[in-house]
Steps between C-alpha positions, in 0.01 A plus 500: 500500500786606277416557137567204277512245781276194475243460773617339822315172549191492716594468866843657462564846646735730313712688756614854433870405517443236234381746237739537206534764233350447161838484333759333722846438356788258535851639480851380421805710418418452132121507476182632652205271432150626563266215596128466558346501843197314370664206325852366432563715196782725387386846395828654387879458497725804531875493453644696792799632308326625186137536601402295197189282549330185380143406572326212666124466550357841589141376508341319790460125448366228725464186288693181569417198288502184710476171312379679189221693676531876546459591870480838665771534761483708815762592753470286811680779686663826396834451327823520691733731313861567587791659318575199280198271533123522491296200616135428415274215607221435253177320574204399285138508609414223256782278628481473877821378651713616206754775564808617315787674677653722234774759493688751293866547593786708366871422499726720291338521160287188541137505609354163592136405520456180700227285641665413828238256625186330379241390750218282375279221625401152401182636346663800332834390362704751305648357183577788265528876552483780245496873572376653175590859420744525790734694270819452698661736250364717220595772255283776364502696179544806718852383581768592246631202308245258644558157344410139573698189407318168518578156363394137513681169468510434128740250334408596144830616352325666207348775714545704818258501792618833645251786517678829578241775482492874582208605719341820370167672530403330175564156643154343517355353814464123513183317593690213656854434620774329301746249639878514501785286626732798550395861556691828516384861499687826484483873461788722402599515865429162657463136393356204682490124475258268674545141620258259662476140611169481316389158386164387370350182632321422175619735227265583217487761231778756534631346820615183321878474461566771759328749270345696788748513783400865481198682372508843346219725387472848356225717649383843397480779756233766521759748372561295186830358622586132481644304788639144462510299819674171567410247767582142587327200358341227706664345801432140590498447872355149508468320166190301426525152662831593663529434874781752541525875451733694276739781597315815602429750219719797431574754231786749481552825315842655457518868400818648361636804321768455228630159611723435200640853493429561133349844579156373400231335708310223323382145561859374494565685827204320653639173366843562652340576836263205459792261540505591869146364552455235232447135577838334445529148364714252686836482327452818300841621613662192344353531150761747378777248566326199340652545160429147384171318540505148360265203509645153557224279361397148594201334341324167461734294724795572269700694764706663227629750756564322829546741789873439526550552129323832546750580775778454245310720253467768770876486552561522127281809473674657797845436360405627157358826639742561786232438758202693369184430697272216393143395561455137400129419470465125530218379279436140590649483850214281621333171412588389144595851394318800362119488507471184707414457865357849552423625762747293705737785574694299756536134582496385136836589350631382163679184605636437151665843511655422838223551753501732799859421600648606167261794478624635832860445392429710193339774707770514764803476274351723231498790742880508495476567125264798540199297395157511657228255409131486435254226415209486260174432683135488408225623730229479235499138383538168677604164359347176625840344573579773755496396862286806573239420236145439613151592397502752783803670347406493132182527297482177302267664249739785419780374280824691467829442316531157346841375389647219706161462662175681547511770767204647684448853625560547869216633711713798583282675755460204737864405444610845617233553767580164658871581512581178315691668218705696751584179686614336177733789428622495859600138452718605206647781710575265790659229286726710279800724548422869536681571173183374337366854494241535227169344398413531134121481528394381158168540321331699777188670366349648814535846651368653819503311826576164343823641362589755767399280791721223366809705427470689829533174688773375268694819566461436871668164443788686337425416139561727205255476211528474123212456261411382155330825400617850579166619635466224762595539868632842403562619854726205576628373167863556406512329161259409223564212267308633203667838529849352507466213255494690173379194307216423739145618469400778262540879488175559688617309808860595577635751753313779674470786253473779756776762515355614831548159662842449344611841622413399853619140501755448222770426756312219677309308234557318173153531352565744217504535125801627315584870524756686287688615810406263782518196279354178637622190675416180317552129518651295222520144620756221478356255755215360297203727566298523174769288340766773523843348560747746345757617753644746248169680455444495878845649561466771237169613647668568836730758349281648230179544700522416864811667637419846354142477632622388841758778515221755469295313760777568750356852523149642533340715234471869592399674179372342177472710189482401136846374408650570841475338845675621813570257785633513851877458539581749227397259225330619184368316197422650163439428135774670297501477122262209519716304745477444873755682712554471874710733713636480853569861576676625189637161403316321221490136610271364228508597136245319288574128534842530665578600853733528797265468797606540863372219721481383859541841660781589262712196585527408131383587150354289221593562139310363203532588134309271263693626198833480678791734441657793684298750702596773744292576808494776758508350846227591750613720786504206742804366312684831478781383726558170317799497267513130410234242426519136411256393226389138478315333217213296643436140407302221658803396701535853641735792452764441231767686303584775751618822339636810676315819409643838602283804548597812310359825636185330617444288189583144404526334161380144453540244224220245489437180313157523331222384727729411791431652843776636724527596863744764624631527855704781647847348526391132493206272570464309825584132505218287352330250726568133446255319273386156604332370185258222583459617858273268695528221243713187492715637215730793432418716197230265365385761246847582362479866600858546622642566155725195529486134597707533817226334705505195274766255396491552126671277247523471123472868422177574687432873518240768567277601209247783476171453319344762276264596783796576728471191720815309589542124457783251518615347173686171478801477272527297180732253671376266769383769737336520839399718791517354848436637847473362851143525628496604866254518786333163441343282765599137485220266399280766347402515134597794281435614148797641310409669173617746240360662190673339205506571129707226343579406142708205601429251780541668839495335839403641836606283792534500877709230666432246225132579442476623141258642247577561133370767268571339160410813306278802564193463282233664714461875465451690823146641476462641853462876465632566853823313429788713378598219263167487318534472127821303555539129576602508864308254718556385855678168548532355849616206703365378832756383753516401862765688696772274633634778717501878519653536153472352154656572161297648215634460148366621167701384205514391138737297287701673231296626208404803297145529632454795732412436864383777729394480864337740745336524841616186675283429801502251788190467719375244745213283378355153552604165353349408165215249495390260232261763365504877489229595747590872493520512879868601518589683181791733567448720193287487188253227406689187593593306184322743270623804307276773362417454134395750236142553625447873466858545379749663734253600768394460859353151509161398635636183656603485864555268790160512666459481877201341662269711711181300527224556422585811300755345263301186441224397263149592602579824675332791326443304181861388471528211252822330608727472801810717508672229703449130440710347774696631796542878520634579153423427136603655169213711363464652155229762518327614182838479328608665178498298182818305441731261677440565869788297636730212412783290630860511381779240517643655816160487676377161366754298305320283243752264341448392137400136469350491848134454567341728758181534691393855579219551747347782695183593680305782346180698474391706200227763514378484142530276197696596193743727681814297565701220345784291642797521269791273414780681325859482392781756459720455190603766620189683374193381686250273326178389662465131425165419657212688655251326726186709558400548860128512556294651775588334830363665811600238751848361548599241238826338399657542160721212382706481185767262378737574216845430364737796496684577181392676183848636434551740785459590866158379612267700722141521615284798586167680495350707219213750523289488186347848516549821692348546843148386572294509815624230743701325232730372772726197494639372830770236530644307791719193565679510167697176461727357233584130511779360283371161378838415351638458153271368231512386140181690427556798275406841622166609357567841357164545330176655608144535385262786563134569432332831414146599421334326794348813653138571407389190311145508366299182542348353186753681278842414367764701687853539371766364735871488427763262636865593463796263528834666581833325459731656756775243442825565319415237237198455272196296608349250255155358434311725739127443522282743691185383669211660687239318706187646658222378733260235382246629253718780371614502138867566424619512140835612365469768233874508421749209490567345838817313402825677428792311351763711668516800730834679505678592819336809644208477258128445551223306328130574533173326439161668507185322609128547487380431853122473540343462843152348474216749476376589843830420673478679834718800564821399675854372471594175327833319473660431162824309446753591233790279388797545274803274486583407859323806635156493659308785654156548646318830472167643604248608240231750597156449350288811486143507623238458228407819321821695558695657216861376526737782583737361240255613232456850640721796413513855633416748225476815709570616854484846655843455663735238639815498710730270305813609687374347827350187345155654470439439129141450387580144388562404863122492542483217244790279606317259729725602788316660793829630634565739211293810432412763246552840659424844365797725426675650803876437518624689196245777466494835676136453594348151539223423255154557648152358457338364296734208428408259222623201306360371170527128425484319164355150550634381164158415364137573570347360819165522668653691790310453824745567782816664621719442806753719672762374745635790707869516585581251773736721698487875547195720453585763239283466193236263635196604300173601656278637223495327161334488159519211250437535126475248213556592134502322166766722345680667792379841385130515580428420864143607569400493867681289758380144547572531872584769756547490874741504790735228621529421873823543694626146443789321333271220382401457135213733409271340239254718307231323297272668244271402210699358208604749236685404181837665458870458449617790716451561872588823678541522877484852647593568862337819623629522858722325756427349837770699681434830325834509318527576130650165405346202324619140507390143434660163559278315250219565255288220358217509248213249485299397195445239229570495131 
């Protein structure tokens, strides 16, 4: 038996001609690789030309870890070794029926280890494979210049994950290996890089987040030397629960001399060579040409960026950049927009944005404008309204993001193992045009097989991948949101901080932080994402950041030194006198913030000079034969102001307007392609992008105007002025909606073939963050019409006047005829008759058209309090809304005429009492809320009815107000909204209201102060107003201030305070009181506390260890009677969150015999739920003695009551000593103290 060969299995006869030498070798023209005869291991690499060597694993090994258990492997038969390949079959005595066919092969400079086949059995399935200490490459301190370069995936921009370390005799040995995501080794003569398709089935420890694709370990030799070996991390062959197997394992090592020809061998040479073996992401070759990434944003049924409007925006970007490449990431392409309907990737397209038909038009036609497209998807969370949602898909006990509705975490392993997620993505692939290229996989936390197994199959479908975070899906991701959005996230979660990784992949990824030479691509939005709507800022970012970064991405990095980077193609970047400089050959093409950059294989050049003025540039050699150029100033209608530029001895001189980009063509530019604004719609140039009104018949001085944010609108003249256009492509007999965004300060009419709607004046501020008109007074006005033929005439006009009228984004879409009530079944855009109010300010609302998916969207499922949908398939749902006016009507959505009496009715459900009020208001033009009718808890469908006379000196409206921020399941759902005109009436409009405060936390047997307030919202004074308050039988109500007020001025209030005494022993509960004032009457619920409780109204916070006021987590939130608000320890504005113990000290206002304490944990989320506690009582708040109670709370969201022997005191301290989930946070929804005085 040859030395070093494992024993031949029992029963097998080793033949003499099968014996192999102890040190066989594989050979290519470049390398000789010595391999083991005993095991698939590399012993040494030798460069044939120089004789230089790198090591492998010189020591015999025989361990293979199968499914986490170390097994001793033996050769089933002697290895077969040829010139370029050695094959080994490994068996395991402890695993009968399991064999691995393995090999080492050599091609050029690349050595590949592969497992070519896995044979197992039903009783011995192979799931994961590790080969510890295989040392596919190593360096030793005995080799001159021995160095290792390792790094991990780290998005913390404040540090660098790279570890570049010389290996010397003094390098200590390591007791255990360390993980790396990238690994390179070198001596002064050779360098090597290693790649693997390693993936961990269930990552833990260092292997999380691809942290151990490779292992490396330093070991001491008997001679005192140190050798560092590198081997592959785990391979997953069959993931746990998966019925299918993964691609067979492999690892590759490339060995190279001076690859970048800088006369020095270091890790960079290994990195250059590594590109020949590295795993390439789909679409990586396209990244360098995607100069502009932008995010058209649709949210909450608003459809602010319909697909065909986005097509016009794509054309505008293309014209304004002379065709630079775009990636448009559509956030909100499905369901009701962003963060709704996940994970319905296909089959559930945003109908209000145009549905699948318009989406495919966008994709197909956008390609002609050098635009590719991606969509935002979520593979982590599922929403109950999604067609795919089920309790098999999602864990109903694991709550995720909660904005428009509560999401639940997907059971990701069964979703992937079953193939269901892949089928859902395949549906999207099958239904959409192939120019939908990219999936932006949001909020994906997992690594290992869950991530790699998913993206591998998505790549097989042809998808490219983008991610939220730079360290996710790193092998396949092309773009990271948090890296590119400079205002998003924080400095510790931005781009990958590794110079090693950026050296290798700068040309094919946008996942980086800023670099003085390489720069950084970035997104600055104008299409509504995060409320950004400034075209000017978006446009400036293209020229100041993106184009220089993308120019350098056209080439690959060869040599990176401090202040100097050399690229392929003769390009060099440097920092000179503190400024960036870029050269092509000897020609400086970028000087600080100004440049003349060749583009598109030297077909043209781009010039940008933010300061403007005259500059002279040396032309790159590719333009040496060009004597004349034509320079064009770029605008959003394309190339303008052509100027002839003559070359002078290889230089050109340019004069630039400050901040204006230019494109230069040798001789002249090609003819521009025709622009069909409004392509696919029923109108021509509906967004007024053409720079003129040629598509419209304009009268009375109508013109194009440009807003401060760079958006274009049409402006009517001061004379009688109008815009008209023939609508085309209609189908006779069908119903259509024709609308436009209008800001009018004199009456303006929109009409189609005699059907009209009037905007008398714009009084409602646009509060939708995704709308590019937010902060202005543009709102959508529409008319419904039935087509009489294939065409109709749209007109938008106003009589003569000085008030400004501006119009934008006309739109015609097919819809359904209007009914007698708004049932929300056929809303073409927005919320039917309602407009977003000021709840939350200019923000993304928490109100949406809700789709029924029983039982998951309906009351009773998983503790859900109310139905999302009351009737049919759709209702209007406000989910845990922000405080303020949620929505309202306007005269062009519901036209209340002064002097008419109306009946307003709707069906509704309301999750909790005290959260919403129905509002009557009037615009004069400032908005005044005339009446507020509280809406109580209503968890089954009920009908709201209200009659009133419109008037009060302005434009009348109705709407919904949220009384406090957020709150668990504080949902209000509306359906079948109807307004009936009861005709003219002699009754005056009642413009007054009455409100009651102080009804929360009444103490039985004591006088409680309650206040009633009369408000006169009329334009004239109210006289002889008497306020009244009635309570249930047996209660005592006595006015403590005058109840009659002789006069209340217009806009003024009058108040009366009352002592309200429930009888002693009144049971805990809610009781109805009625307040009156003038014509106004209101009922309100009073809450009587249980006997023996100290009213929260008497308690104040005197000390707290920390609080998070910025996120609504103030300490006082634990004493507000609202279970939906919480006190939370500090976390959002501190570098390190406050840790345990957490405490709060309460002043009861006077001395009590304190005998109990209760704690209500937060009702949603888990951070801060206390486990361990201590409770103290003190007379003076200084001396606390021993706790009156200690213990641990269970894992429950129910009230936790702690009783103890009565102790006199005025102060109570609660101390939380630990949390249920192990985190450092503390929180409480409510604290209550029990005792008597």
